N, C-alpha and C positions, 0 to 999 in steps of 0.2 A: 729693644727694637734698631732699624736699621735706617735710622732718623736725615730725614731731608734734609725740615726746613721748620724753622721756628719763626713766631710770632708774638708781637705785644698788642693787642685788643686796642683800638684805636679807640673806643671809646666805653670801655671797661676798664678800669682803674683795676690792676694787680691778676688781668687775665691775659695770659700766655697759649698756647698753642703748640703743641709740634706735631708737624707731618713724620707719621712711618708706613709708607706705602710697601706693599709687597714687593721687596726684589723677587729677582724675578734674573734672565740669565747668566753672564759668566761671573756677576755679584753675590751671586747668589753661594753657589760653588756645592760646597759638601754641610755649608751651617746650615742651619734653622734661623731665622729671624722673628720673630715676633713682630705686630703689623697694627697698627691702627691710629686714630686720630684722637691725641690726647688734651688733655688741655690740666691749665692752673688757673687757680682766681683768688693765690697768697703767694703772686708773684713766682710762683716755679717752687716752691719750698715742701706742695705735692701735686701729687697730678694723679687723675682718674681716666680709665681712658673709655669715650663720650661716643665711639665707633669703630666698627670692627675694620669697616673700609675706612681709608684713606685718601686725599689729594699729595699730591707729589708737594702743591706749594700754596697758599694762599692767599687772598688779597683781602683788603680793607678801602673802602673809601671813610675817610671820617666823619662821626654822622650821622654814617648809615647804620644801623645793627649787620646788614648781610656780609658773611662772608661766602667770597668767589673760588675758585681753587679747580687742579682740573684730575682727574681720573687715568690713569692707566695712560695719559699722554695724550686720550685720546676723543676725551668729553673732559666738557665743561660744567659742573656744575653750583649751587648755589646755598648760603642755608640761611637759616633769619635764628634758627637756635645755640649758637655755639658751636657747631658742626651736631650734633647730634642725629637729626635730618641730615641728608641732602636731596636736590631736588635738580630736574635738567636746569641749563641756564645757554646751552648749544648752541639758538639759536641763529640762524646766518654766520654759522659757522663750518669752516668746509671740514668734508670727511679726511681721516686718513686717508694717500693715497697706500694702498701696498703696493704699486707698483716700483713705490719706491726703495733706496734704504733708507732704514729709517730715522737714521741720525737724519738725514738735511730731507727730511719727505715733507709736504704737505700737509698740514689738519696734527703735524706730531710738535702739538702744545709743550713746551719747555718753558716759557717767558711770560711773567704775572707784572702789570704795574696798576698805579690807579691815580688819579689825577682827583681836584676837590669834586665833581660831578661825577665821574665817568672811567670807564674801567679800560683795561687795556689789555689783550692775550694777543703774541708769538710763537710761531711756527719754528719746526727746521730749517725750511726752504726761505726763510728769511721777511717772512710776512704776516704784518700785521693788523688787526684788528681795531674798533674802537669801539668800548657801548654805553653810552648817557645814562644817567642814573634817573631806571621809569621804563628806559625804551623796550622795543617790545623784540631787538635784534642786535646782533650784532652787526656790523658794517665795516667793511674795508677802509684804511690809511689809504689813498694812492702813493707812493711815492713815488716819485718821477725824477730820483736822480741819489748817485748813492757814490761819496766820491775816495775814493779805494786809498788806503796812503801805500807808498813801498818808501820807506824808508833807505836812503842808503848803506845805512849801519844795518842794517836787518833783509837783506837779500834772501831770508826764508823766507819772506811775505809776497814773495811775487808768487808763489805758487797760487795764490788763493782766491787774487782782483780778479778772477771770469767768475767770482760769488762769493761776494758779497754778502754781508751777511747770516750768513748759512748757519748751521747751527744756533742760531739767535738763543741764550742762555737767562738775558736776563732782561728788563724795562724800570725805568727809574726815570718818573714825576719831579722835577724841581720841584718845590712845597713854595716855593715864591713865583715859580711862573709858571702858569700851567701849557706855555706851551717851550717851551726846553724841554727837551726826551733826553737820554741816556743807554745808551745799551750797549752790550757786550756779546759779543761772540766768540766759537774758538779762536777766532786769531787775532781780530782789533778790539779797540773802545770806538763807539762811534758816541757821536753829536746832532741834534737836531734844536734847533732855533725856530721855527715854521711846526711848530708839533706833526712829525713825522713827512715833511713834503719831501722835505733831502734832507739828505746825512752825509756829512763829513768825519772820516778815521781822527778821529786824537790818540793814533799810540805812537805816532811818532816819538824817540826818546828813552820807552820803555824796550825790555826784551820782552820777545813772543814769551 
């Protein structure tokens, strides 16, 4: 399989998930990859495929049985039975903008995160959505400012400052402070200390 994500279950001891979604485009080439959503209940010693379809990534809130994952980067779904079945969980999120280059398109979801009682979803255009546990839909996080850095020692970063947070790739919520978030895109590492309202580049001193 072409494995994209490994996650330990935050509630079931010894349970691990592995995502192997369908491989498309140039990554596939002339090879045939097995696909599916795999689960281990013994800490990774043995595995079984619990679903032929697999999300690209999953996240989970500690204390909640639900798993949330994105399928084909376009639809978010939720599972409450360890990945055996998935139901739509996309309410409030935008559809994929097919007129845009997909790697930086609105609605192309590439990043997930989870706080103590909420999920985060980020798309390739740099948008972030939040969904409280038990809420009926996602709501857009209003980002007031993105302070992109252009370190003098890394002038190559100058070309990206017109599109900060494009191709968002990861979202992390500080386990000790639910308002402290980190994010990465193709170019930078970002930090927010006010639950996503403002973001500051933290790439200075790191080779791109």
